[in-house]
N, CA and C atoms of all chains as a GROMACS GRO file, in nm:
protein
  651
    1MET      N    1  10.395  11.366   7.544
    1MET     CA    2  10.335  11.332   7.673
    1MET      C    3  10.444  11.323   7.780
    2ASN      N    4  10.406  11.369   7.898
    2ASN     CA    5  10.493  11.363   8.013
    2ASN      C    6  10.540  11.218   8.039
    3ALA      N    7  10.670  11.201   8.062
    3ALA     CA    8  10.725  11.066   8.081
    3ALA      C    9  10.666  10.997   8.202
    4ASN      N   10  10.627  11.074   8.303
    4ASN     CA   11  10.570  11.011   8.422
    4ASN      C   12  10.431  10.953   8.396
    5TRP      N   13  10.354  11.022   8.311
    5TRP     CA   14  10.224  10.966   8.275
    5TRP      C   15  10.239  10.842   8.189
    6LEU      N   16  10.344  10.843   8.107
    6LEU     CA   17  10.372  10.725   8.025
    6LEU      C   18  10.397  10.604   8.116
    7LYS      N   19  10.467  10.628   8.227
    7LYS     CA   20  10.492  10.519   8.323
    7LYS      C   21  10.360  10.464   8.376
    8VAL      N   22  10.263  10.554   8.402
    8VAL     CA   23  10.134  10.508   8.454
    8VAL      C   24  10.066  10.414   8.353
    9PHE      N   25  10.070  10.453   8.224
    9PHE     CA   26  10.008  10.371   8.121
    9PHE      C   27  10.077  10.235   8.108
   10ILE      N   28  10.210  10.238   8.111
   10ILE     CA   29  10.283  10.110   8.099
   10ILE      C   30  10.256  10.024   8.222
   11ALA      N   31  10.247  10.087   8.340
   11ALA     CA   32  10.218  10.013   8.463
   11ALA      C   33  10.083   9.943   8.451
   12ALA      N   34   9.983  10.012   8.396
   12ALA     CA   35   9.850   9.953   8.381
   12ALA      C   36   9.855   9.834   8.284
   13PHE      N   37   9.936   9.846   8.181
   13PHE     CA   38   9.953   9.737   8.085
   13PHE      C   39  10.007   9.611   8.156
   14PHE      N   40  10.109   9.630   8.239
   14PHE     CA   41  10.165   9.516   8.312
   14PHE      C   42  10.067   9.464   8.418
   15GLU      N   43   9.986   9.555   8.470
   15GLU     CA   44   9.884   9.516   8.568
   15GLU      C   45   9.787   9.415   8.503
   16VAL      N   46   9.740   9.448   8.384
   16VAL     CA   47   9.652   9.357   8.313
   16VAL      C   48   9.725   9.224   8.288
   17GLY      N   49   9.855   9.235   8.258
   17GLY     CA   50   9.936   9.114   8.235
   17GLY      C   51   9.936   9.021   8.355
   18TRP      N   52   9.956   9.076   8.475
   18TRP     CA   53   9.962   8.983   8.589
   18TRP      C   54   9.825   8.929   8.627
   19VAL      N   55   9.719   9.009   8.602
   19VAL     CA   56   9.585   8.956   8.632
   19VAL      C   57   9.556   8.836   8.542
   20ILE      N   58   9.590   8.850   8.413
   20ILE     CA   59   9.573   8.737   8.320
   20ILE      C   60   9.657   8.618   8.368
   21GLY      N   61   9.780   8.648   8.410
   21GLY     CA   62   9.869   8.542   8.459
   21GLY      C   63   9.811   8.469   8.579
   22LEU      N   64   9.758   8.543   8.675
   22LEU     CA   65   9.703   8.479   8.796
   22LEU      C   66   9.591   8.382   8.760
   23LYS      N   67   9.516   8.416   8.657
   23LYS     CA   68   9.405   8.327   8.620
   23LYS      C   69   9.450   8.214   8.527
   24HIS      N   70   9.538   8.247   8.432
   24HIS     CA   71   9.564   8.151   8.326
   24HIS      C   72   9.705   8.091   8.325
   25ALA      N   73   9.796   8.140   8.409
   25ALA     CA   74   9.934   8.092   8.400
   25ALA      C   75   9.943   7.943   8.429
   26ASP      N   76  10.033   7.879   8.355
   26ASP     CA   77  10.048   7.735   8.364
   26ASP      C   78  10.197   7.707   8.342
   27GLY      N   79  10.263   7.647   8.440
   27GLY     CA   80  10.405   7.619   8.423
   27GLY      C   81  10.494   7.729   8.478
   28VAL      N   82  10.621   7.695   8.503
   28VAL     CA   83  10.715   7.784   8.570
   28VAL      C   84  10.736   7.916   8.495
   29MET      N   85  10.754   7.906   8.362
   29MET     CA   86  10.783   8.026   8.284
   29MET      C   87  10.669   8.128   8.293
   30GLU      N   88  10.546   8.079   8.281
   30GLU     CA   89  10.433   8.171   8.282
   30GLU      C   90  10.413   8.233   8.421
   31TRP      N   91  10.436   8.153   8.525
   31TRP     CA   92  10.425   8.210   8.660
   31TRP      C   93  10.537   8.311   8.685
   32ALA      N   94  10.657   8.282   8.632
   32ALA     CA   95  10.768   8.377   8.647
   32ALA      C   96  10.732   8.508   8.577
   33ALA      N   97  10.673   8.498   8.458
   33ALA     CA   98  10.632   8.618   8.385
   33ALA      C   99  10.528   8.697   8.464
   34THR      N  100  10.437   8.624   8.531
   34THR     CA  101  10.333   8.688   8.611
   34THR      C  102  10.396   8.769   8.725
   35VAL      N  103  10.493   8.707   8.793
   35VAL     CA  104  10.559   8.776   8.905
   35VAL      C  105  10.636   8.898   8.854
   36ILE      N  106  10.700   8.883   8.739
   36ILE     CA  107  10.773   8.997   8.681
   36ILE      C  108  10.674   9.111   8.649
   37CYS      N  109  10.559   9.076   8.595
   37CYS     CA  110  10.457   9.179   8.565
   37CYS      C  111  10.416   9.253   8.693
   38ILE      N  112  10.397   9.178   8.802
   38ILE     CA  113  10.358   9.241   8.930
   38ILE      C  114  10.466   9.342   8.972
   39ILE      N  115  10.592   9.298   8.965
   39ILE     CA  116  10.702   9.384   9.010
   39ILE      C  117  10.713   9.509   8.922
   40VAL      N  118  10.710   9.490   8.790
   40VAL     CA  119  10.723   9.603   8.698
   40VAL      C  120  10.608   9.702   8.719
   41SER      N  121  10.486   9.649   8.733
   41SER     CA  122  10.369   9.734   8.749
   41SER      C  123  10.379   9.819   8.877
   42PHE      N  124  10.413   9.753   8.988
   42PHE     CA  125  10.428   9.825   9.115
   42PHE      C  126  10.538   9.930   9.107
   43TYR      N  127  10.652   9.888   9.051
   43TYR     CA  128  10.767   9.976   9.045
   43TYR      C  129  10.735  10.104   8.966
   44LEU      N  130  10.676  10.086   8.848
   44LEU     CA  131  10.644  10.203   8.764
   44LEU      C  132  10.542  10.293   8.834
   45LEU      N  133  10.444  10.231   8.901
   45LEU     CA  134  10.340  10.309   8.966
   45LEU      C  135  10.399  10.392   9.080
   46ILE      N  136  10.488  10.330   9.157
   46ILE     CA  137  10.550  10.401   9.269
   46ILE      C  138  10.638  10.516   9.218
   47MET      N  139  10.714  10.487   9.110
   47MET     CA  140  10.799  10.590   9.050
   47MET      C  141  10.714  10.709   9.002
   48ALA      N  142  10.603  10.679   8.933
   48ALA     CA  143  10.517  10.785   8.881
   48ALA      C  144  10.455  10.864   8.997
   49GLY      N  145  10.419  10.793   9.103
   49GLY     CA  146  10.354  10.857   9.218
   49GLY      C  147  10.444  10.952   9.293
   50GLU      N  148  10.577  10.938   9.273
   50GLU     CA  149  10.666  11.031   9.342
   50GLU      C  150  10.667  11.168   9.276
   51LYS      N  151  10.633  11.172   9.147
   51LYS     CA  152  10.636  11.298   9.074
   51LYS      C  153  10.497  11.358   9.051
   52LEU      N  154  10.396  11.270   9.044
   52LEU     CA  155  10.260  11.316   9.012
   52LEU      C  156  10.170  11.300   9.134
   53PRO      N  157  10.055  11.370   9.135
   53PRO     CA  158   9.961  11.353   9.247
   53PRO      C  159   9.912  11.209   9.258
   54VAL      N  160   9.934  11.147   9.375
   54VAL     CA  161   9.912  11.004   9.391
   54VAL      C  162   9.766  10.962   9.366
   55GLY      N  163   9.671  11.042   9.417
   55GLY     CA  164   9.530  11.008   9.400
   55GLY      C  165   9.490  11.000   9.254
   56THR      N  166   9.535  11.098   9.176
   56THR     CA  167   9.503  11.102   9.033
   56THR      C  168   9.572  10.987   8.960
   57VAL      N  169   9.699  10.964   8.993
   57VAL     CA  170   9.772  10.853   8.931
   57VAL      C  171   9.698  10.722   8.955
   58TYR      N  172   9.657  10.699   9.080
   58TYR     CA  173   9.591  10.574   9.113
   58TYR      C  174   9.457  10.563   9.039
   59ALA      N  175   9.384  10.674   9.033
   59ALA     CA  176   9.254  10.673   8.967
   59ALA      C  177   9.268  10.634   8.819
   60VAL      N  178   9.365  10.696   8.749
   60VAL     CA  179   9.387  10.666   8.608
   60VAL      C  180   9.433  10.520   8.592
   61PHE      N  181   9.524  10.480   8.679
   61PHE     CA  182   9.580  10.346   8.674
   61PHE      C  183   9.471  10.239   8.690
   62VAL      N  184   9.388  10.259   8.792
   62VAL     CA  185   9.288  10.157   8.823
   62VAL      C  186   9.179  10.154   8.714
   63GLY      N  187   9.150  10.270   8.656
   63GLY     CA  188   9.054  10.275   8.546
   63GLY      C  189   9.105  10.196   8.426
   64LEU      N  190   9.232  10.222   8.388
   64LEU     CA  191   9.291  10.149   8.275
   64LEU      C  192   9.301  10.000   8.307
   65GLY      N  193   9.341   9.968   8.430
   65GLY     CA  194   9.357   9.828   8.469
   65GLY      C  195   9.225   9.753   8.460
   66THR      N  196   9.119   9.816   8.511
   66THR     CA  197   8.989   9.749   8.510
   66THR      C  198   8.938   9.732   8.367
   67ALA      N  199   8.943   9.840   8.289
   67ALA     CA  200   8.898   9.831   8.150
   67ALA      C  201   8.978   9.723   8.077
   68GLY      N  202   9.109   9.723   8.096
   68GLY     CA  203   9.196   9.626   8.030
   68GLY      C  204   9.161   9.483   8.067
   69THR      N  205   9.137   9.458   8.195
   69THR     CA  206   9.106   9.319   8.236
   69THR      C  207   8.970   9.276   8.183
   70VAL      N  208   8.872   9.366   8.192
   70VAL     CA  209   8.738   9.328   8.145
   70VAL      C  210   8.743   9.295   7.996
   71PHE      N  211   8.807   9.385   7.917
   71PHE     CA  212   8.808   9.362   7.773
   71PHE      C  213   8.897   9.246   7.732
   72SER      N  214   9.012   9.228   7.798
   72SER     CA  215   9.092   9.111   7.757
   72SER      C  216   9.021   8.982   7.795
   73GLY      N  217   8.946   8.983   7.906
   73GLY     CA  218   8.869   8.864   7.943
   73GLY      C  219   8.768   8.829   7.835
   74ILE      N  220   8.700   8.931   7.785
   74ILE     CA  221   8.595   8.907   7.686
   74ILE      C  222   8.655   8.872   7.549
   75ILE      N  223   8.760   8.948   7.510
   75ILE     CA  224   8.816   8.930   7.376
   75ILE      C  225   8.903   8.804   7.364
   76PHE      N  226   8.993   8.785   7.461
   76PHE     CA  227   9.090   8.674   7.447
   76PHE      C  228   9.047   8.544   7.515
   77PHE      N  229   8.962   8.554   7.616
   77PHE     CA  230   8.934   8.433   7.693
   77PHE      C  231   8.785   8.396   7.696
   78ASP      N  232   8.708   8.453   7.604
   78ASP     CA  233   8.567   8.414   7.591
   78ASP      C  234   8.485   8.426   7.718
   79GLU      N  235   8.516   8.528   7.799
   79GLU     CA  236   8.432   8.547   7.917
   79GLU      C  237   8.300   8.610   7.871
   80PRO      N  238   8.190   8.578   7.938
   80PRO     CA  239   8.060   8.627   7.891
   80PRO      C  240   8.049   8.779   7.896
   81PHE      N  241   7.987   8.837   7.792
   81PHE     CA  242   7.963   8.980   7.789
   81PHE      C  243   7.821   9.005   7.835
   82LYS      N  244   7.807   9.061   7.955
   82LYS     CA  245   7.672   9.091   8.006
   82LYS      C  246   7.666   9.240   8.036
   83ILE      N  247   7.561   9.306   7.984
   83ILE     CA  248   7.547   9.450   8.005
   83ILE      C  249   7.542   9.484   8.155
   84ALA      N  250   7.463   9.407   8.231
   84ALA     CA  251   7.448   9.435   8.374
   84ALA      C  252   7.585   9.431   8.443
   85LYS      N  253   7.666   9.334   8.404
   85LYS     CA  254   7.798   9.317   8.462
   85LYS      C  255   7.886   9.440   8.432
   86ILE      N  256   7.888   9.480   8.303
   86ILE     CA  257   7.971   9.594   8.262
   86ILE      C  258   7.926   9.722   8.336
   87LEU      N  259   7.793   9.741   8.345
   87LEU     CA  260   7.742   9.861   8.413
   87LEU      C  261   7.783   9.863   8.560
   88LEU      N  262   7.769   9.749   8.626
   88LEU     CA  263   7.806   9.743   8.768
   88LEU      C  264   7.956   9.766   8.787
   89ILE      N  265   8.036   9.712   8.696
   89ILE     CA  266   8.181   9.737   8.704
   89ILE      C  267   8.209   9.886   8.688
   90CYS      N  268   8.133   9.954   8.598
   90CYS     CA  269   8.150  10.099   8.580
   90CYS      C  270   8.113  10.174   8.708
   91VAL      N  271   8.004  10.134   8.774
   91VAL     CA  272   7.964  10.200   8.898
   91VAL      C  273   8.074  10.181   9.004
   92LEU      N  274   8.122  10.057   9.014
   92LEU     CA  275   8.227  10.028   9.112
   92LEU      C  276   8.351  10.113   9.085
   93LEU      N  277   8.389  10.118   8.957
   93LEU     CA  278   8.507  10.194   8.917
   93LEU      C  279   8.489  10.343   8.948
   94ALA      N  280   8.368  10.395   8.921
   94ALA     CA  281   8.340  10.535   8.950
   94ALA      C  282   8.356  10.561   9.100
   95GLY      N  283   8.312  10.465   9.183
   95GLY     CA  284   8.329  10.477   9.328
   95GLY      C  285   8.475  10.482   9.368
   96VAL      N  286   8.556  10.392   9.311
   96VAL     CA  287   8.698  10.387   9.346
   96VAL      C  288   8.768  10.516   9.303
   97ILE      N  289   8.742  10.559   9.178
   97ILE     CA  290   8.807  10.680   9.126
   97ILE      C  291   8.763  10.802   9.207
   98GLY      N  292   8.631  10.812   9.233
   98GLY     CA  293   8.579  10.924   9.311
   98GLY      C  294   8.642  10.931   9.448
   99LEU      N  295   8.650  10.816   9.511
   99LEU     CA  296   8.708  10.808   9.646
   99LEU      C  297   8.854  10.857   9.645
  100LYS      N  298   8.930  10.813   9.547
  100LYS     CA  299   9.072  10.852   9.541
  100LYS      C  300   9.087  11.001   9.516
  101ILE      N  301   9.003  11.057   9.428
  101ILE     CA  302   9.018  11.198   9.394
  101ILE      C  303   8.972  11.287   9.509
  102VAL      N  304   8.860  11.251   9.573
  102VAL     CA  305   8.812  11.329   9.687
  102VAL      C  306   8.913  11.324   9.801
  103THR      N  307   8.971  11.205   9.823
  103THR     CA  308   9.068  11.189   9.931
  103THR      C  309   9.189  11.277   9.907
  104GLU      N  310   9.229  11.287   9.783
  104GLU     CA  311   9.345  11.369   9.752
  104GLU      C  312   9.318  11.518   9.780
  105ASP      N  313   9.196  11.562   9.747
  105ASP     CA  314   9.160  11.700   9.774
  105ASP      C  315   9.174  11.734   9.922
  106ASN      N  316   9.135  11.637  10.006
  106ASN     CA  317   9.142  11.660  10.149
  106ASN      C  318   9.284  11.651  10.202
  107ALA      N  319   9.374  11.594  10.119
  107ALA     CA  320   9.515  11.581  10.157
  107ALA      C  321   9.532  11.522  10.296
  108THR      N  322   9.468  11.406  10.316
  108THR     CA  323   9.477  11.343  10.448
  108THR      C  324   9.602  11.258  10.459
  109GLU      N  325   9.648  11.243  10.578
  109GLU     CA  326   9.766  11.164  10.602
  109GLU      C  327   9.734  11.015  10.587
  110GLY      N  328   9.830  10.940  10.535
  110GLY     CA  329   9.810  10.797  10.522
  110GLY      C  330   9.720  10.761  10.406
  111ALA      N  331   9.685  10.858  10.324
  111ALA     CA  332   9.595  10.831  10.213
  111ALA      C  333   9.672  10.797  10.086
  112GLU      N  334   9.805  10.799  10.092
  112GLU     CA  335   9.882  10.771   9.972
  112GLU      C  336   9.867  10.625   9.928
  113SER      N  337   9.891  10.602   9.803
  113SER     CA  338   9.869  10.476   9.734
  113SER      C  339   9.741  10.408   9.767
  114MET      N  340   8.225   8.017   9.757
  114MET     CA  341   8.362   8.010   9.810
  114MET      C  342   8.452   8.112   9.741
  115ALA      N  343   8.433   8.126   9.609
  115ALA     CA  344   8.517   8.219   9.533
  115ALA      C  345   8.504   8.361   9.587
  116TRP      N  346   8.381   8.399   9.627
  116TRP     CA  347   8.360   8.535   9.678
  116TRP      C  348   8.428   8.555   9.812
  117LEU      N  349   8.430   8.449   9.893
  117LEU     CA  350   8.498   8.456  10.022
  117LEU      C  351   8.649   8.478   9.998
  118PHE      N  352   8.705   8.402   9.902
  118PHE     CA  353   8.846   8.418   9.868
  118PHE      C  354   8.873   8.561   9.822
  119LEU      N  355   8.778   8.614   9.744
  119LEU     CA  356   8.795   8.748   9.690
  119LEU      C  357   8.796   8.853   9.802
  120ILE      N  358   8.709   8.834   9.902
  120ILE     CA  359   8.707   8.927  10.016
  120ILE      C  360   8.839   8.920  10.092
  121PHE      N  361   8.890   8.798  10.113
  121PHE     CA  362   9.020   8.784  10.179
  121PHE      C  363   9.130   8.853  10.098
  122ALA      N  364   9.126   8.834   9.966
  122ALA     CA  365   9.227   8.897   9.880
  122ALA      C  366   9.223   9.049   9.897
  123GLY      N  367   9.103   9.106   9.902
  123GLY     CA  368   9.088   9.250   9.919
  123GLY      C  369   9.139   9.296  10.054
  124LEU      N  370   9.109   9.218  10.159
  124LEU     CA  371   9.154   9.257  10.294
  124LEU      C  372   9.307   9.252  10.305
  125PHE      N  373   9.367   9.148  10.245
  125PHE     CA  374   9.514   9.141  10.249
  125PHE      C  375   9.578   9.253  10.168
  126GLU      N  376   9.512   9.291  10.059
  126GLU     CA  377   9.564   9.402   9.980
  126GLU      C  378   9.567   9.530  10.064
  127MET      N  379   9.458   9.547  10.143
  127MET     CA  380   9.450   9.663  10.232
  127MET      C  381   9.567   9.668  10.329
  128ILE      N  382   9.601   9.549  10.384
  128ILE     CA  383   9.715   9.543  10.476
  128ILE      C  384   9.843   9.583  10.402
  129GLY      N  385   9.859   9.531  10.281
  129GLY     CA  386   9.977   9.566  10.201
  129GLY      C  387   9.987   9.716  10.179
  130VAL      N  388   9.874   9.778  10.142
  130VAL     CA  389   9.873   9.922  10.113
  130VAL      C  390   9.902  10.002  10.241
  131LEU      N  391   9.842   9.959  10.353
  131LEU     CA  392   9.869  10.028  10.481
  131LEU      C  393  10.018  10.021  10.514
  132MET      N  394  10.080   9.906  10.481
  132MET     CA  395  10.223   9.890  10.510
  132MET      C  396  10.309   9.979  10.420
  133ILE      N  397  10.262  10.009  10.299
  133ILE     CA  398  10.337  10.101  10.214
  133ILE      C  399  10.346  10.237  10.285
  134SER      N  400  10.231  10.284  10.337
  134SER     CA  401  10.231  10.413  10.409
  134SER      C  402  10.321  10.407  10.532
  135LYS      N  403  10.311  10.293  10.604
  135LYS     CA  404  10.389  10.280  10.727
  135LYS      C  405  10.539  10.276  10.695
  136LEU      N  406  10.573  10.204  10.588
  136LEU     CA  407  10.713  10.193  10.548
  136LEU      C  408  10.772  10.330  10.513
  137HIS      N  409  10.690  10.416  10.451
  137HIS     CA  410  10.736  10.550  10.420
  137HIS      C  411  10.774  10.625  10.546
  138LYS      N  412  10.704  10.596  10.656
  138LYS     CA  413  10.729  10.669  10.780
  138LYS      C  414  10.839  10.606  10.863
  139ASP      N  415  10.832  10.471  10.884
  139ASP     CA  416  10.929  10.413  10.980
  139ASP      C  417  11.048  10.342  10.916
  140ARG      N  418  11.039  10.308  10.786
  140ARG     CA  419  11.150  10.240  10.719
  140ARG      C  420  11.197  10.115  10.793
  141SER      N  421  11.107  10.042  10.860
  141SER     CA  422  11.150   9.925  10.937
  141SER      C  423  11.133   9.798  10.854
  142TRP      N  424  11.212   9.694  10.888
  142TRP     CA  425  11.203   9.569  10.812
  142TRP      C  426  11.073   9.496  10.844
  143GLN      N  427  11.015   9.522  10.963
  143GLN     CA  428  10.887   9.459  10.996
  143GLN      C  429  10.777   9.504  10.899
  144SER      N  430  10.775   9.636  10.871
  144SER     CA  431  10.676   9.688  10.776
  144SER      C  432  10.697   9.627  10.638
  145LEU      N  433  10.824   9.615  10.599
  145LEU     CA  434  10.856   9.560  10.468
  145LEU      C  435  10.810   9.414  10.459
  146LEU      N  436  10.835   9.339  10.567
  146LEU     CA  437  10.794   9.199  10.571
  146LEU      C  438  10.642   9.186  10.561
  147LEU      N  439  10.570   9.267  10.640
  147LEU     CA  440  10.424   9.263  10.638
  147LEU      C  441  10.370   9.306  10.500
  148LEU      N  442  10.441   9.400  10.438
  148LEU     CA  443  10.403   9.445  10.303
  148LEU      C  444  10.407   9.326  10.207
  149PHE      N  445  10.518   9.251  10.209
  149PHE     CA  446  10.530   9.136  10.119
  149PHE      C  447  10.430   9.026  10.153
  150LEU      N  448  10.412   9.000  10.283
  150LEU     CA  449  10.316   8.897  10.323
  150LEU      C  450  10.174   8.937  10.282
  151GLY      N  451  10.141   9.064  10.306
  151GLY     CA  452  10.007   9.113  10.272
  151GLY      C  453   9.977   9.096  10.124
  152PHE      N  454  10.068   9.148  10.040
  152PHE     CA  455  10.044   9.138   9.895
  152PHE      C  456  10.053   8.993   9.847
  153GLY      N  457  10.145   8.916   9.905
  153GLY     CA  458  10.158   8.775   9.866
  153GLY      C  459  10.028   8.701   9.890
  154ALA      N  460   9.972   8.716  10.012
  154ALA     CA  461   9.847   8.649  10.046
  154ALA      C  462   9.734   8.700   9.958
  155SER      N  463   9.737   8.830   9.930
  155SER     CA  464   9.634   8.890   9.847
  155SER      C  465   9.631   8.828   9.707
  156PHE      N  466   9.750   8.817   9.644
  156PHE     CA  467   9.757   8.760   9.510
  156PHE      C  468   9.716   8.612   9.510
  157LEU      N  469   9.756   8.542   9.617
  157LEU     CA  470   9.722   8.400   9.627
  157LEU      C  471   9.570   8.383   9.630
  158PHE      N  472   9.503   8.458   9.718
  158PHE     CA  473   9.358   8.447   9.729
  158PHE      C  474   9.288   8.495   9.600
  159LEU      N  475   9.346   8.598   9.537
  159LEU     CA  476   9.287   8.645   9.411
  159LEU      C  477   9.293   8.536   9.305
  160SER      N  478   9.405   8.462   9.302
  160SER     CA  479   9.414   8.356   9.201
  160SER      C  480   9.317   8.243   9.233
  161PHE      N  481   9.295   8.215   9.364
  161PHE     CA  482   9.194   8.114   9.400
  161PHE      C  483   9.055   8.160   9.353
  162ALA      N  484   9.024   8.288   9.380
  162ALA     CA  485   8.892   8.340   9.343
  162ALA      C  486   8.871   8.331   9.192
  163MET      N  487   8.980   8.355   9.114
  163MET     CA  488   8.966   8.358   8.969
  163MET      C  489   8.958   8.219   8.907
  164GLU      N  490   8.974   8.115   8.989
  164GLU     CA  491   8.954   7.981   8.933
  164GLU      C  492   8.810   7.967   8.882
  165THR      N  493   8.716   8.036   8.948
  165THR     CA  494   8.578   8.029   8.899
  165THR      C  495   8.523   8.163   8.850
  166LEU      N  496   8.568   8.275   8.906
  166LEU     CA  497   8.512   8.404   8.865
  166LEU      C  498   8.584   8.460   8.742
  167PRO      N  499   8.511   8.535   8.656
  167PRO     CA  500   8.576   8.602   8.542
  167PRO      C  501   8.675   8.708   8.592
  168MET      N  502   8.781   8.732   8.514
  168MET     CA  503   8.887   8.827   8.552
  168MET      C  504   8.835   8.966   8.583
  169GLY      N  505   8.747   9.016   8.495
  169GLY     CA  506   8.699   9.155   8.507
  169GLY      C  507   8.631   9.178   8.641
  170ILE      N  508   8.540   9.087   8.677
  170ILE     CA  509   8.467   9.099   8.803
  170ILE      C  510   8.564   9.086   8.921
  171ALA      N  511   8.648   8.983   8.917
  171ALA     CA  512   8.739   8.958   9.029
  171ALA      C  513   8.830   9.079   9.051
  172TYR      N  514   8.886   9.131   8.943
  172TYR     CA  515   8.981   9.242   8.956
  172TYR      C  516   8.910   9.368   9.009
  173ALA      N  517   8.792   9.398   8.953
  173ALA     CA  518   8.720   9.519   8.995
  173ALA      C  519   8.683   9.512   9.143
  174VAL      N  520   8.631   9.397   9.186
  174VAL     CA  521   8.590   9.383   9.326
  174VAL      C  522   8.712   9.388   9.419
  175TRP      N  523   8.819   9.325   9.377
  175TRP     CA  524   8.944   9.324   9.455
  175TRP      C  525   8.992   9.469   9.478
  176THR      N  526   8.995   9.548   9.371
  176THR     CA  527   9.035   9.689   9.384
  176THR      C  528   8.937   9.765   9.473
  177GLY      N  529   8.807   9.737   9.454
  177GLY     CA  530   8.704   9.807   9.530
  177GLY      C  531   8.716   9.783   9.680
  178ILE      N  532   8.740   9.656   9.717
  178ILE     CA  533   8.756   9.624   9.860
  178ILE      C  534   8.881   9.694   9.914
  179GLY      N  535   8.990   9.690   9.838
  179GLY     CA  536   9.112   9.756   9.882
  179GLY      C  537   9.091   9.905   9.905
  180ALA      N  538   9.027   9.972   9.809
  180ALA     CA  539   9.010  10.118   9.818
  180ALA      C  540   8.911  10.157   9.927
  181SER      N  541   8.793  10.090   9.930
  181SER     CA  542   8.694  10.130  10.031
  181SER      C  543   8.740  10.087  10.169
  182GLY      N  544   8.799   9.967  10.180
  182GLY     CA  545   8.850   9.921  10.309
  182GLY      C  546   8.956  10.016  10.363
  183GLY      N  547   9.048  10.057  10.274
  183GLY     CA  548   9.153  10.150  10.316
  183GLY      C  549   9.094  10.281  10.368
  184ALA      N  550   8.990  10.330  10.299
  184ALA     CA  551   8.928  10.456  10.340
  184ALA      C  552   8.856  10.439  10.474
  185ILE      N  553   8.788  10.323  10.492
  185ILE     CA  554   8.716  10.299  10.618
  185ILE      C  555   8.816  10.291  10.734
  186VAL      N  556   8.925  10.216  10.713
  186VAL     CA  557   9.027  10.206  10.818
  186VAL      C  558   9.083  10.345  10.850
  187GLY      N  559   9.109  10.423  10.744
  187GLY     CA  560   9.161  10.559  10.762
  187GLY      C  561   9.066  10.644  10.846
  188MET      N  562   8.937  10.630  10.820
  188MET     CA  563   8.838  10.708  10.894
  188MET      C  564   8.833  10.667  11.042
  189ILE      N  565   8.838  10.535  11.064
  189ILE     CA  566   8.822  10.486  11.202
  189ILE      C  567   8.951  10.502  11.282
  190LEU      N  568   9.064  10.460  11.223
  190LEU     CA  569   9.188  10.457  11.300
  190LEU      C  570   9.270  10.586  11.291
  191TYR      N  571   9.268  10.650  11.175
  191TYR     CA  572   9.359  10.764  11.158
  191TYR      C  573   9.288  10.898  11.152
  192GLY      N  574   9.159  10.898  11.187
  192GLY     CA  575   9.084  11.023  11.190
  192GLY      C  576   9.078  11.097  11.058
  193GLU      N  577   9.079  11.019  10.945
  193GLU     CA  578   9.064  11.085  10.815
  193GLU      C  579   8.923  11.140  10.800
  194SER      N  580   8.906  11.228  10.704
  194SER     CA  581   8.778  11.294  10.682
  194SER      C  582   8.663  11.195  10.660
  195LYS      N  583   8.549  11.222  10.726
  195LYS     CA  584   8.429  11.140  10.705
  195LYS      C  585   8.331  11.218  10.618
  196ASP      N  586   8.384  11.298  10.531
  196ASP     CA  587   8.306  11.376  10.435
  196ASP      C  588   8.200  11.289  10.368
  197TRP      N  589   8.079  11.348  10.345
  197TRP     CA  590   7.970  11.268  10.287
  197TRP      C  591   8.005  11.213  10.150
  198LYS      N  592   8.092  11.286  10.075
  198LYS     CA  593   8.128  11.238   9.942
  198LYS      C  594   8.206  11.106   9.951
  199ARG      N  595   8.297  11.101  10.048
  199ARG     CA  596   8.375  10.978  10.065
  199ARG      C  597   8.282  10.862  10.103
  200VAL      N  598   8.189  10.889  10.195
  200VAL     CA  599   8.095  10.785  10.238
  200VAL      C  600   8.009  10.740  10.120
  201ALA      N  601   7.966  10.837  10.037
  201ALA     CA  602   7.882  10.802   9.922
  201ALA      C  603   7.958  10.714   9.823
  202PHE      N  604   8.087  10.746   9.797
  202PHE     CA  605   8.166  10.664   9.704
  202PHE      C  606   8.186  10.523   9.759
  203ILE      N  607   8.208  10.514   9.890
  203ILE     CA  608   8.224  10.381   9.952
  203ILE      C  609   8.094  10.302   9.935
  204ALA      N  610   7.981  10.369   9.957
  204ALA     CA  611   7.851  10.302   9.942
  204ALA      C  612   7.832  10.254   9.797
  205MET      N  613   7.878  10.337   9.700
  205MET     CA  614   7.868  10.297   9.559
  205MET      C  615   7.948  10.169   9.533
  206ILE      N  616   8.068  10.165   9.588
  206ILE     CA  617   8.155  10.047   9.568
  206ILE      C  618   8.089   9.923   9.628
  207ILE      N  619   8.039   9.937   9.750
  207ILE     CA  620   7.979   9.821   9.818
  207ILE      C  621   7.852   9.777   9.744
  208GLY      N  622   7.770   9.876   9.704
  208GLY     CA  623   7.647   9.844   9.632
  208GLY      C  624   7.676   9.770   9.502
  209ALA      N  625   7.776   9.821   9.425
  209ALA     CA  626   7.810   9.758   9.297
  209ALA      C  627   7.865   9.617   9.318
  210THR      N  628   7.942   9.599   9.427
  210THR     CA  629   7.997   9.467   9.456
  210THR      C  630   7.885   9.366   9.484
  211ILE      N  631   7.789   9.410   9.565
  211ILE     CA  632   7.675   9.320   9.595
  211ILE      C  633   7.599   9.290   9.466
  212GLY      N  634   7.579   9.393   9.382
  212GLY     CA  635   7.512   9.372   9.255
  212GLY      C  636   7.585   9.270   9.169
  213LEU      N  637   7.718   9.280   9.164
  213LEU     CA  638   7.797   9.186   9.082
  213LEU      C  639   7.783   9.044   9.135
  214LYS      N  640   7.780   9.033   9.268
  214LYS     CA  641   7.761   8.900   9.328
  214LYS      C  642   7.625   8.844   9.283
  215LEU      N  643   7.524   8.931   9.279
  215LEU     CA  644   7.390   8.883   9.244
  215LEU      C  645   7.377   8.844   9.096
  216VAL      N  646   7.445   8.920   9.006
  216VAL     CA  647   7.428   8.886   8.863
  216VAL      C  648   7.522   8.776   8.816
  217SER      N  649   7.622   8.740   8.896
  217SER     CA  650   7.717   8.640   8.845
  217SER      C  651   7.694   8.501   8.904
   0.00000   0.00000   0.00000
């Protein structure tokens, strides 16, 4: 696999890490880890975006990030599993991904990241 | 209250993202400062929202507001394409967000 795509996957992993941190972090060490996750995630995403099409990178990233947060919430933190909720999150995600991909096709200025 | 925090988090994220584009063009310290303030405020409000909302919902809505808000600002201020597909995707995001508010 292309090393730049690998960066996107690792960035999404750290993205899920900081989301968990924002909700559950307790104490200096955990908050520090949360901030580090934010920095690593942004850094990798920006690096990958310099080599790959930004709209596609963002679409893949946000899809993985959303799936990761939803599932870690349900699996690790006992958040309720509701079909309606999951379906609506899928619709929302489809909107975000569609928007990013269509925008990239149009190659508009200021549409990066 | 949590939903209000979430909307603020999304709006601040939009400012942060706009500053990334601006920083690419002007390389000024003002843009960099606004970038940090925007994302800082965004994360702060997101953590407030998540005190009561589940992570999955909060994160999805936060991203949705950032993406659709960015596109709307682009259309109004920067003359980006108002293609029907873009408008339809924005409507999907807003519709799903309202739906999530109703089921949670």
